[in-house]
N, C-alpha and C positions, 0 to 999 in steps of 0.2 A: 390506413394501416401504418403502424409505427415502424419506421425503417431506420431508427437510430441504432447505431452500433458503437459500443464503447469497449475498448481494450485496455486492460490494466496489467502492468508488468511489475511483479513483486519478487523479492529475493527468497523469502522463506515462508512456509506455512505460518500463519498468524499475522504477518505483515499486512495482508489484504484487509483483515478485520480491524486492526488497530487504527490504521490511517485512513482507510477508505470504505469501511464496512457500511456505514449509513448511506453513503453515496451509491454504492453498489446495490443495496437493498431498494433504495428509492427508484433508481432507473429500471431495475428488474421488475419492480411492482408496476411500473408505468408501461411495461411492455417492450422496453428497449432490449436489444441483444447485448448482454454483458458477458464478455469473455475475459477470463483470468488466466494469465500465464505466470507460473511460479518457477523460479530458476533453479532451486535446489530442494532437497527433502528436509532441510533443517537438521542435519545429523549432529551438529555441534551445539544444539540448544541445551540450556540448563533446565533440568527437570525439577519442578517445584514440589509436587506432592510426595511425601515420603513413601506412600504406597506404590508409586510409579518409579521410584528411584532406580529399580533394576533395569529400566529401559536405557539408562545412560551407560551401562556397563559395556555394551557393544554398539558403539555409535554408528558403525558402518551399516548395520542391518536393522537392529531392533528398534532404536529410536526413530530412525528415518521412516521405517515401515509403519510404525505407530502414528507418526505425524501425518502420513498420507491419509489415514482414516480420520484423524482430527480435521484435516482440511476438507475432506468430503462432507463431513457433518457441518462444518462452518458454512460451506457454500450452500448446502441445503437450507440452513437457517436464513441465509441472505437471499435465497431465491435465485441463486446463480447456477445454471445448468451446464454451462460451457466452461470447463476448466481443463487446462493442459499443463504439463511440465515441459519446460523448454528442452527441446531435443529428445523428449521422452523421460520418464521417471528414472532418476539416478544418473542421467548423462553427465551432469556436473554436481560436485559435492559442496556442501556448506563449508565455507572457508574459515569460519570462526572469526573472532574479533581481530581487529587490526593488530599485527605484530605477533599473533599466535603461530605456533609451529605448523598448525593445520593450514595456514595460508600457502605453504610451499608444497603441499601435496600436488602431484601432477594433474589430478582430476578436480582440484579445487576450482570453483567458479572464478575466483580471483586470477587464476592462471589460464583461463579459457582464451583461446584465440578469438580476437574481437570479431573478425569477419565470419568465422565459423559459427559463433554463437548468434551473431546478427542474422546470418543466413537462415538459421532455424526460426528466428522470429519473423523474418520476411515471409516464410512459408505460411505462418499463421495470418499475418497481415493480408497477404494476397488471397487467402481463403475467406477470411471473415470480412475484409474490406471495411474496417472501422473508420468512422469520421474523426474519432477522438482517441488519443492514446494518453494514458496517465502513468507516470513512474516518478522516481525521486529526482532531486536536484543533483548537481555534479559532485556534491559531498555526501550523497546517499542519505540525505536528511540528517544523519547524526554521525557519519564517518565510518560506518561498517563497510568493509571491502566488498561484500556481495551487493550491497545497495549501490555503491559507487559503480560497480561493474554493470548492474542492471540499468543504470542511467546511460553508461557508455554504449551498451549493446542496443538499448532502445533508440538512442540518437542515431547510431550507425544504421540500424534497420530502417529508421524513418527515411534516410537518404537512399538506401539501396532498394527499398520497396518500390520506389517510383522510377527506378532506372531500368529501362527495357533491355539493357545489355547484361543485367545481372540475373542469374538463375533462371528458374522456370516459372511459368504462370504469368498472368496478365499484371502489368505494373499497377500499382495503386498508390495514390498520394493522400496522406492523412491531412485533414484540414487543420486540426488543432492538437498541439502537444503540450500537456500540462505537467507541472511538477507539484508533488504534495508539499504542503506547508502548514505551519502552525505559528501564530504570532506569539511573541513573548508576553504580550499583554494578556492573551487568553490563558497562557500557562500560569501567569502571575495570579489572575483571578481564580483559577482552579485551586491553586495552593491556598489562597485565603479562604476559599469555601471549605476546603478539607480541614483546615484548622478550626474553623467555626463549627463544623459538623463532628469534630473529633473522630475523623475517619481512621480506620484500623491499619493505615499504611504510613510509611515515613513521608514527610513533607520536605521537598527540596525547593530552594530558591530558584526562580527562573534563570537567573544569571549563572547558576552553577550547572545547569543542564546543557548537554551538547547539541541542542536544537532550539529553534525559535527564530523567527524573523521579525522585521519591523512591520507595523500595520500597513505602511504604504507599499510594501512589496506585494501584498496579496491583491490579485486581480479578480479573483472569483471565490465565492463562498456558496456552498450548497446547503440549503436549509432542509435537512432530512430528519428533523427531530421526531417525526411520527414513526420513524424506522429505527430509533435507537434501541427499542426492545429486541429487534432482530439482530442488531449489532452485539448486544449483550449476550444473547443466546449463542451467537457465533463465537464470542470470546470464551464462554463456558465450554464450548466444544474443544477449544485448544487448552485442555486441562493441564497438559504438561508444562505449558509456558505462561499461563495467565491465571492470577488469582482475582476473582471478581467479587466485589461487594458494592452493588449499584448505589450511586452512579460512578463508583470508583473502581479502579483495577490497578494491578501492579504486576510487573514482570519479576524475574528472579532476584533483582536487586532490592525489591521491597519498597521502591519509591512509588508512591501513589500518583495516579493520573486520572483525569476525568474522561469518561466515555462520551465524547462530544457527539451531539447529533447534528451540529453545524461543522462541516469539514471544509478546509481552506486549500486553495490552489493558486499557483502562479502560471499564467499563460506564457510559455516559453517560445512557441512558434504558432503563428496563425493570426487571423484578424479578430480582435475582440468584438463581442456582440454588445448590444446596448446594456446600460446598467439596469440591474433589477431593483427589487425593493430592499434587499439585505435583511439580515437577521439582527435583532437587538443585541446589545452588548451582554445583557444579563443571560441571554441564551447561548452565548459563545461566539457571536459574530463580532465584526470589527467596528460596528456602529456607524454613525453618521460622519461625513456625508456618504450616502449610499451610491457610490460611483463604481461599484463592482458588478460583474456578471453574477447572476444567480442560477445559471444553467450552463453546463459544459458544452452544450450544443448551440448556445446562443450565437446568432449570426450566420449559421450554416443553412444554406438554402435547401 
């Protein structure tokens, strides 16, 4: 019996698919319990298709409610049956980009009390009892306030979930805590491939983008190339936010990105497992030497 349990904490609908969709589809297909917690409804998202532009007119209700449906469709495409909104749908609101006026709304996730929000995540952790938790790094991968807050809340919940003096339910200690990652070299190769393919999106230099890490920072890469079709289907479900032209996609800024089937991570806490075989560079991996894990559950007894 497969008793692997994976918990992912993402800020908005669509984040789960862009950064971890292939990983989620892979583990779900293998029979692991995959639980997704989304922290907001994504009310501040930019709407791409002109025919859906009316959804942005009332960000408090219309767009958020629509994105709930998009997220449900994306989870179905990924084979993920267990999805929750942190504290319930609408408990915290999308804060918008850093420096926006929406950051200061009282119900913005950026303004959430850390222990209150972490307490809601602890409830999920103690119910699901995951061995592995995945979220962003302390810069939220690219500096979005809700991504940064998702990291802070997840890290605090990691500590509180194992504390018998906190809250209700049986304490639970998560074995491995991962941060999403993408190497600058992978971003650079994707940009070169887009130019060669004359992809229908803008091409940005890796150095000009607000994300990307060094190859040596990556501890783990999940080769889920056979599930990239599910990832692309989930991207199409997020029609307000993502334009898809396989194997490329773009958000509202029009900058093209590759829908990677190899997804990269950094082990922030926990004992690393033995190195796997790794994915070749041309497939989106970091290449040799293959000294990285190829399984988020590696080394867990």
